[in-house]
N, CA, C and O atoms as CSV, one atom per row, in Angstrom:
chain,resi,resn,atom,element,x,y,z
A,1,MET,N,N,52.522,112.929,44.201
A,1,MET,CA,C,53.941,112.838,44.458
A,1,MET,C,C,54.476,111.547,43.866
A,1,MET,O,O,53.905,110.479,44.090
A,2,SER,N,N,55.528,111.628,43.140
A,2,SER,CA,C,56.096,110.434,42.535
A,2,SER,C,C,57.047,109.758,43.519
A,2,SER,O,O,57.383,110.321,44.561
A,3,THR,N,N,57.470,108.561,43.180
A,3,THR,CA,C,58.395,107.801,44.021
A,3,THR,C,C,59.715,108.535,44.162
A,3,THR,O,O,60.360,108.482,45.209
A,4,GLN,N,N,60.112,109.221,43.100
A,4,GLN,CA,C,61.377,109.953,43.147
A,4,GLN,C,C,61.296,111.121,44.125
A,4,GLN,O,O,62.306,111.474,44.733
A,5,ASP,N,N,60.135,111.723,44.291
A,5,ASP,CA,C,59.979,112.842,45.218
A,5,ASP,C,C,60.070,112.366,46.671
A,5,ASP,O,O,60.601,113.089,47.514
A,6,LYS,N,N,59.570,111.176,46.979
A,6,LYS,CA,C,59.601,110.655,48.341
A,6,LYS,C,C,60.983,110.131,48.709
A,6,LYS,O,O,61.367,110.181,49.877
A,7,ASN,N,N,61.708,109.649,47.771
A,7,ASN,CA,C,62.984,108.988,48.017
A,7,ASN,C,C,63.974,109.841,48.813
A,7,ASN,O,O,64.534,109.328,49.781
A,8,PRO,N,N,64.225,111.101,48.472
A,8,PRO,CA,C,65.187,111.893,49.260
A,8,PRO,C,C,64.737,112.064,50.711
A,8,PRO,O,O,65.573,112.064,51.615
A,9,LEU,N,N,63.461,112.205,50.945
A,9,LEU,CA,C,62.975,112.342,52.316
A,9,LEU,C,C,63.173,111.052,53.086
A,9,LEU,O,O,63.572,111.080,54.250
A,10,ASP,N,N,62.900,109.930,52.455
A,10,ASP,CA,C,63.090,108.639,53.101
A,10,ASP,C,C,64.553,108.424,53.461
A,10,ASP,O,O,64.877,107.933,54.542
A,11,ILE,N,N,65.420,108.797,52.546
A,11,ILE,CA,C,66.857,108.643,52.800
A,11,ILE,C,C,67.289,109.567,53.936
A,11,ILE,O,O,68.103,109.174,54.771
A,12,GLU,N,N,66.765,110.769,53.980
A,12,GLU,CA,C,67.105,111.695,55.060
A,12,GLU,C,C,66.617,111.154,56.407
A,12,GLU,O,O,67.328,111.225,57.410
A,13,LYS,N,N,65.395,110.614,56.415
A,13,LYS,CA,C,64.868,110.033,57.655
A,13,LYS,C,C,65.710,108.839,58.085
A,13,LYS,O,O,66.034,108.683,59.263
A,14,LEU,N,N,66.055,108.013,57.128
A,14,LEU,CA,C,66.868,106.830,57.416
A,14,LEU,C,C,68.242,107.247,57.932
A,14,LEU,O,O,68.745,106.680,58.902
A,15,THR,N,N,68.840,108.228,57.287
A,15,THR,CA,C,70.143,108.731,57.714
A,15,THR,C,C,70.069,109.286,59.129
A,15,THR,O,O,70.952,109.025,59.946
A,16,ALA,N,N,69.039,110.036,59.419
A,16,ALA,CA,C,68.863,110.601,60.762
A,16,ALA,C,C,68.683,109.485,61.788
A,16,ALA,O,O,69.240,109.545,62.884
A,17,SER,N,N,67.905,108.472,61.427
A,17,SER,CA,C,67.690,107.344,62.344
A,17,SER,C,C,68.982,106.589,62.600
A,17,SER,O,O,69.273,106.210,63.735
A,18,VAL,N,N,69.750,106.372,61.556
A,18,VAL,CA,C,71.021,105.661,61.703
A,18,VAL,C,C,71.977,106.479,62.575
A,18,VAL,O,O,72.651,105.923,63.443
A,19,GLU,N,N,72.041,107.777,62.354
A,19,GLU,CA,C,72.909,108.630,63.170
A,19,GLU,C,C,72.473,108.614,64.627
A,19,GLU,O,O,73.307,108.587,65.532
A,20,GLU,N,N,71.169,108.630,64.848
A,20,GLU,CA,C,70.644,108.572,66.213
A,20,GLU,C,C,71.000,107.238,66.871
A,20,GLU,O,O,71.384,107.199,68.040
A,21,LEU,N,N,70.871,106.155,66.119
A,21,LEU,CA,C,71.224,104.841,66.647
A,21,LEU,C,C,72.715,104.729,66.948
A,21,LEU,O,O,73.112,104.131,67.948
A,22,LEU,N,N,73.533,105.307,66.074
A,22,LEU,CA,C,74.980,105.297,66.314
A,22,LEU,C,C,75.334,106.070,67.577
A,22,LEU,O,O,76.177,105.634,68.361
A,23,GLN,N,N,74.693,107.211,67.772
A,23,GLN,CA,C,74.933,108.006,68.975
A,23,GLN,C,C,74.490,107.239,70.220
A,23,GLN,O,O,75.191,107.229,71.232
A,24,LEU,N,N,73.339,106.604,70.141
A,24,LEU,CA,C,72.840,105.809,71.258
A,24,LEU,C,C,73.788,104.651,71.563
A,24,LEU,O,O,74.073,104.357,72.724
A,25,CYS,N,N,74.266,104.007,70.517
A,25,CYS,CA,C,75.206,102.902,70.683
A,25,CYS,C,C,76.485,103.377,71.377
A,25,CYS,O,O,76.990,102.710,72.280
A,26,GLU,N,N,76.998,104.511,70.959
A,26,GLU,CA,C,78.203,105.071,71.572
A,26,GLU,C,C,77.953,105.407,73.042
A,26,GLU,O,O,78.786,105.118,73.901
A,27,THR,N,N,76.814,106.014,73.322
A,27,THR,CA,C,76.465,106.352,74.702
A,27,THR,C,C,76.373,105.100,75.558
A,27,THR,O,O,76.877,105.073,76.681
A,28,LEU,N,N,75.731,104.061,75.033
A,28,LEU,CA,C,75.590,102.813,75.777
A,28,LEU,C,C,76.936,102.128,75.997
A,28,LEU,O,O,77.173,101.547,77.056
A,29,MET,N,N,77.809,102.193,75.008
A,29,MET,CA,C,79.140,101.603,75.163
A,29,MET,C,C,79.932,102.333,76.245
A,29,MET,O,O,80.625,101.700,77.042
A,30,GLU,N,N,79.832,103.656,76.275
A,30,GLU,CA,C,80.515,104.432,77.309
A,30,GLU,C,C,79.951,104.106,78.691
A,30,GLU,O,O,80.701,103.933,79.651
A,31,GLU,N,N,78.636,104.026,78.782
A,31,GLU,CA,C,78.011,103.699,80.062
A,31,GLU,C,C,78.394,102.286,80.501
A,31,GLU,O,O,78.654,102.047,81.680
A,32,ASN,N,N,78.426,101.367,79.563
A,32,ASN,CA,C,78.812,99.992,79.864
A,32,ASN,C,C,80.237,99.941,80.415
A,32,ASN,O,O,80.498,99.248,81.398
A,33,GLU,N,N,81.142,100.660,79.794
A,33,GLU,CA,C,82.535,100.691,80.260
A,33,GLU,C,C,82.620,101.305,81.656
A,33,GLU,O,O,83.365,100.822,82.509
A,34,ARG,N,N,81.855,102.370,81.882
A,34,ARG,CA,C,81.840,103.013,83.206
A,34,ARG,C,C,81.321,102.037,84.254
A,34,ARG,O,O,81.867,101.954,85.354
A,35,LEU,N,N,80.278,101.308,83.920
A,35,LEU,CA,C,79.715,100.340,84.863
A,35,LEU,C,C,80.675,99.177,85.112
A,35,LEU,O,O,80.747,98.665,86.230
A,36,ARG,N,N,81.405,98.759,84.094
A,36,ARG,CA,C,82.401,97.697,84.278
A,36,ARG,C,C,83.514,98.158,85.222
A,36,ARG,O,O,83.953,97.405,86.091
A,37,LYS,N,N,83.961,99.394,85.043
A,37,LYS,CA,C,84.991,99.931,85.941
A,37,LYS,C,C,84.467,100.024,87.363
A,37,LYS,O,O,85.161,99.670,88.316
A,38,GLN,N,N,83.238,100.501,87.500
A,38,GLN,CA,C,82.627,100.614,88.823
A,38,GLN,C,C,82.496,99.231,89.467
A,38,GLN,O,O,82.740,99.071,90.663
A,39,ASN,N,N,82.114,98.246,88.674
A,39,ASN,CA,C,81.984,96.887,89.181
A,39,ASN,C,C,83.335,96.348,89.658
A,39,ASN,O,O,83.415,95.728,90.719
A,40,ARG,N,N,84.389,96.581,88.884
A,40,ARG,CA,C,85.726,96.127,89.288
A,40,ARG,C,C,86.147,96.790,90.597
A,40,ARG,O,O,86.714,96.137,91.472
A,41,GLN,N,N,85.867,98.098,90.731
A,41,GLN,CA,C,86.213,98.811,91.956
A,41,GLN,C,C,85.430,98.262,93.143
A,41,GLN,O,O,85.992,98.076,94.222
A,42,LEU,N,N,84.155,98.003,92.954
A,42,LEU,CA,C,83.336,97.465,94.042
A,42,LEU,C,C,83.805,96.063,94.448
A,42,LEU,O,O,83.773,95.722,95.630
A,43,LEU,N,N,84.233,95.266,93.498
A,43,LEU,CA,C,84.764,93.940,93.819
A,43,LEU,C,C,86.055,94.044,94.624
A,43,LEU,O,O,86.275,93.267,95.553
A,44,ARG,N,N,86.909,95.004,94.269
A,44,ARG,CA,C,88.145,95.219,95.041
A,44,ARG,C,C,87.805,95.631,96.470
A,44,ARG,O,O,88.403,95.135,97.425
A,45,GLU,N,N,86.833,96.547,96.611
A,45,GLU,CA,C,86.428,96.992,97.943
A,45,GLU,C,C,85.826,95.838,98.739
A,45,GLU,O,O,86.091,95.694,99.933
A,46,LYS,N,N,85.022,95.023,98.077
A,46,LYS,CA,C,84.410,93.870,98.746
A,46,LYS,C,C,85.491,92.920,99.252
A,46,LYS,O,O,85.426,92.453,100.389
A,47,ASN,N,N,86.479,92.636,98.415
A,47,ASN,CA,C,87.563,91.735,98.816
A,47,ASN,C,C,88.346,92.309,99.989
A,47,ASN,O,O,88.708,91.583,100.915
A,48,ALA,N,N,88.605,93.597,99.951
A,48,ALA,CA,C,89.332,94.234,101.055
A,48,ALA,C,C,88.515,94.151,102.347
A,48,ALA,O,O,89.066,93.873,103.412
A,49,LEU,N,N,87.218,94.389,102.256
A,49,LEU,CA,C,86.368,94.303,103.442
A,49,LEU,C,C,86.282,92.871,103.964
A,49,LEU,O,O,86.256,92.654,105.175
A,50,ASN,N,N,86.239,91.906,103.071
A,50,ASN,CA,C,86.227,90.506,103.499
A,50,ASN,C,C,87.514,90.152,104.241
A,50,ASN,O,O,87.478,89.449,105.251
A,51,GLU,N,N,88.643,90.634,103.745
A,51,GLU,CA,C,89.916,90.375,104.415
A,51,GLU,C,C,89.931,91.008,105.803
A,51,GLU,O,O,90.369,90.382,106.769
A,52,LYS,N,N,89.448,92.256,105.904
A,52,LYS,CA,C,89.385,92.919,107.207
A,52,LYS,C,C,88.450,92.173,108.152
A,52,LYS,O,O,88.736,92.039,109.342
A,53,ASN,N,N,87.346,91.693,107.622
A,53,ASN,CA,C,86.386,90.942,108.426
A,53,ASN,C,C,87.013,89.653,108.961
A,53,ASN,O,O,86.849,89.319,110.134
A,54,GLN,N,N,87.721,88.943,108.110
A,54,GLN,CA,C,88.384,87.709,108.535
A,54,GLN,C,C,89.439,87.998,109.598
A,54,GLN,O,O,89.564,87.258,110.573
A,55,LEU,N,N,90.192,89.070,109.408
A,55,LEU,CA,C,91.205,89.441,110.394
A,55,LEU,C,C,90.553,89.784,111.727
A,55,LEU,O,O,91.038,89.382,112.784
A,56,SER,N,N,89.453,90.530,111.673
A,56,SER,CA,C,88.732,90.892,112.897
A,56,SER,C,C,88.196,89.644,113.598
A,56,SER,O,O,88.307,89.517,114.817
A,57,GLN,N,N,87.618,88.731,112.829
A,57,GLN,CA,C,87.107,87.495,113.419
A,57,GLN,C,C,88.220,86.701,114.078
A,57,GLN,O,O,88.026,86.122,115.147
A,58,SER,N,N,89.371,86.671,113.450
A,58,SER,CA,C,90.511,85.964,114.009
A,58,SER,C,C,90.971,86.612,115.321
A,58,SER,O,O,91.255,85.920,116.298
A,59,LYS,N,N,91.040,87.932,115.328
A,59,LYS,CA,C,91.453,88.641,116.545
A,59,LYS,C,C,90.445,88.427,117.673
A,59,LYS,O,O,90.832,88.213,118.822
A,60,ILE,N,N,89.163,88.484,117.347
A,60,ILE,CA,C,88.119,88.278,118.360
A,60,ILE,C,C,88.205,86.856,118.918
A,60,ILE,O,O,88.104,86.649,120.127
A,61,SER,N,N,88.388,85.901,118.045
A,61,SER,CA,C,88.516,84.512,118.475
A,61,SER,C,C,89.719,84.353,119.403
A,61,SER,O,O,89.640,83.663,120.419
A,62,SER,N,N,90.814,84.987,119.052
A,62,SER,CA,C,92.019,84.935,119.882
A,62,SER,C,C,91.768,85.583,121.247
A,62,SER,O,O,92.205,85.053,122.269
A,63,MET,N,N,91.075,86.715,121.274
A,63,MET,CA,C,90.772,87.381,122.545
A,63,MET,C,C,89.869,86.516,123.418
A,63,MET,O,O,90.059,86.437,124.632
A,64,ILE,N,N,88.900,85.878,122.803
A,64,ILE,CA,C,87.995,84.999,123.565
A,64,ILE,C,C,88.786,83.846,124.180
A,64,ILE,O,O,88.574,83.484,125.337
A,65,THR,N,N,89.681,83.287,123.412
A,65,THR,CA,C,90.510,82.195,123.929
A,65,THR,C,C,91.358,82.668,125.100
A,65,THR,O,O,91.460,81.973,126.110
A,66,ARG,N,N,91.966,83.841,124.977
A,66,ARG,CA,C,92.772,84.388,126.081
A,66,ARG,C,C,91.919,84.662,127.315
A,66,ARG,O,O,92.345,84.398,128.439
A,67,LEU,N,N,90.712,85.193,127.104
A,67,LEU,CA,C,89.824,85.456,128.242
A,67,LEU,C,C,89.423,84.155,128.938
A,67,LEU,O,O,89.359,84.098,130.166
A,68,LYS,N,N,89.159,83.125,128.161
A,68,LYS,CA,C,88.818,81.835,128.769
A,68,LYS,C,C,89.996,81.289,129.561
A,68,LYS,O,O,89.819,80.714,130.635
A,69,THR,N,N,91.203,81.473,129.023
A,69,THR,CA,C,92.390,81.022,129.727
A,69,THR,C,C,92.564,81.787,131.033
A,69,THR,O,O,92.898,81.192,132.058
A,70,LEU,N,N,92.343,83.081,131.008
A,70,LEU,CA,C,92.443,83.890,132.230
A,70,LEU,C,C,91.374,83.457,133.235
A,70,LEU,O,O,91.633,83.401,134.438
A,71,GLU,N,N,90.197,83.159,132.748
A,71,GLU,CA,C,89.095,82.738,133.617
A,71,GLU,C,C,89.444,81.429,134.330
A,71,GLU,O,O,89.159,81.264,135.516
A,72,VAL,N,N,90.053,80.518,133.608
A,72,VAL,CA,C,90.438,79.236,134.188
A,72,VAL,C,C,91.549,79.438,135.235
A,72,VAL,O,O,91.559,78.766,136.266
A,73,GLU,N,N,92.454,80.337,134.975
A,73,GLU,CA,C,93.552,80.612,135.895
A,73,GLU,C,C,93.067,81.239,137.192
A,73,GLU,O,O,93.676,81.042,138.243
A,74,LEU,N,N,91.986,81.985,137.127
A,74,LEU,CA,C,91.459,82.643,138.342
A,74,LEU,C,C,90.679,81.662,139.109
A,74,LEU,O,O,90.142,81.991,140.167
């Protein structure tokens, strides 16, 4: 087999590999974007839960103070 006979096969293999890599790259970019969106959503949920937690802690602290005041009055 001469070099010219191998060349078209090598180019076809290379072309197939490049196309496969491009497809993989596109898939990874889509997955990356999906994960970034998911991360942003989870951060929003975390912040909302932290705010609710702080509000709950504040309410509990206020109730404890009122109970102590009632205890002293009795």
